[in-house]
C-alpha positions in Angstrom: -32.8 -44.3 111.7 -36.4 -45.4 111.5 -36.9 -44.6 107.9 -33.9 -46.3 106.4 -35.3 -49.9 106.3 -38.6 -48.6 105.0 -37.1 -46.8 102.0 -34.4 -49.3 101.4 -37.0 -52.0 101.0 -38.8 -49.9 98.4 -35.6 -49.7 96.3 -34.1 -53.1 96.7 -36.6 -55.3 98.5 -34.2 -56.0 101.3 -33.4 -54.5 104.7 -30.1 -52.5 105.3 -27.5 -54.1 107.5 -26.5 -52.0 110.5 -23.1 -52.7 112.1 -21.8 -51.1 115.3 -18.2 -51.3 116.4 -15.4 -48.7 116.4 -17.4 -47.0 113.6 -21.1 -47.2 112.7 -21.7 -48.6 109.3 -24.9 -49.2 107.2 -24.8 -51.5 104.2 -27.6 -50.8 101.8 -28.3 -53.7 99.4 -28.9 -52.6 95.8 -30.1 -54.5 92.8 -27.4 -55.3 90.3 -29.0 -53.0 87.7 -28.6 -50.0 90.0 -24.8 -50.4 90.2 -24.2 -50.7 86.5 -22.8 -47.7 84.5 -25.5 -46.1 82.4 -25.4 -43.9 79.4 -21.7 -43.1 78.5 -21.7 -44.9 75.2 -22.6 -43.1 72.0 -22.6 -39.7 73.6 -20.3 -37.2 71.9 -18.1 -35.3 74.4 -18.0 -31.8 72.9 -21.4 -31.1 71.4 -21.5 -27.5 70.1 -24.4 -25.4 71.4 -24.6 -22.4 69.1 -24.0 -24.0 65.7 -24.4 -21.3 63.0 -27.1 -22.0 60.5 -25.1 -20.3 57.8 -21.6 -20.7 56.5 -19.0 -18.1 57.6 -19.0 -16.5 54.2 -22.8 -16.2 54.3 -22.7 -14.6 57.7 -20.0 -12.1 56.6 -22.1 -11.1 53.6 -25.2 -10.6 55.8 -23.2 -8.5 58.2 -22.0 -6.2 55.4 -25.5 -6.0 54.0 -26.9 -5.0 57.4 -24.2 -2.3 57.8 -25.0 -1.0 54.3 -28.7 -0.7 55.2 -28.1 0.9 58.6 -24.7 2.3 59.6 -25.7 2.6 63.2 -26.8 -1.1 63.5 -25.5 -2.7 66.8 -23.6 -6.0 67.1 -26.3 -7.1 69.5 -29.0 -6.5 66.9 -27.0 -8.3 64.2 -26.4 -11.3 66.5 -30.2 -11.5 67.3 -31.2 -11.3 63.7 -28.6 -13.8 62.4 -29.2 -16.1 65.4 -25.5 -16.2 66.5 -23.6 -15.1 69.5 -22.5 -11.4 69.7 -18.8 -12.6 69.9 -19.3 -14.4 66.6 -20.4 -11.1 65.0 -17.3 -9.3 66.5 -15.0 -12.1 65.3 -16.4 -11.9 61.7 -16.3 -8.1 61.6 -12.5 -8.3 62.5 -12.1 -10.7 59.5 -13.8 -8.3 57.1 -11.1 -5.9 56.0 -13.1 -3.0 54.7 -15.4 -2.4 57.8 -14.5 -0.1 60.7 -16.4 1.5 63.5 -16.0 5.3 63.8 -16.8 7.0 67.1 -17.6 5.6 70.5 -20.5 3.6 71.8 -24.0 4.7 70.7 -22.7 7.9 69.1 -20.5 6.0 66.6 -21.4 4.4 63.2 -20.0 1.7 60.8 -18.1 2.7 57.7 -17.4 0.5 54.7 -14.1 1.7 53.1 
């Protein structure tokens, strides 16, 4: 209780008001500027984080090119090279009709049909 007046004076220049009754209450005076809402204007709500630097068609052609160059290339490697999320690579691979993965895990490989 000793520090409240000291720190409140630093922020507002006034002493807090202590009230004792059925309940104990402290009223801390604040400057008007401290009670105003700050920042909500001009801020878009859903700002995308991983915005692809290429169009979907460019990404798909790069994926096909990487698979042609190395049939054992991983989704993780493609994602790192193309600077997108691994799920983005998986989604685009599903959209490309003539690509399929044969085998399981590290023993498998990509085929372009």
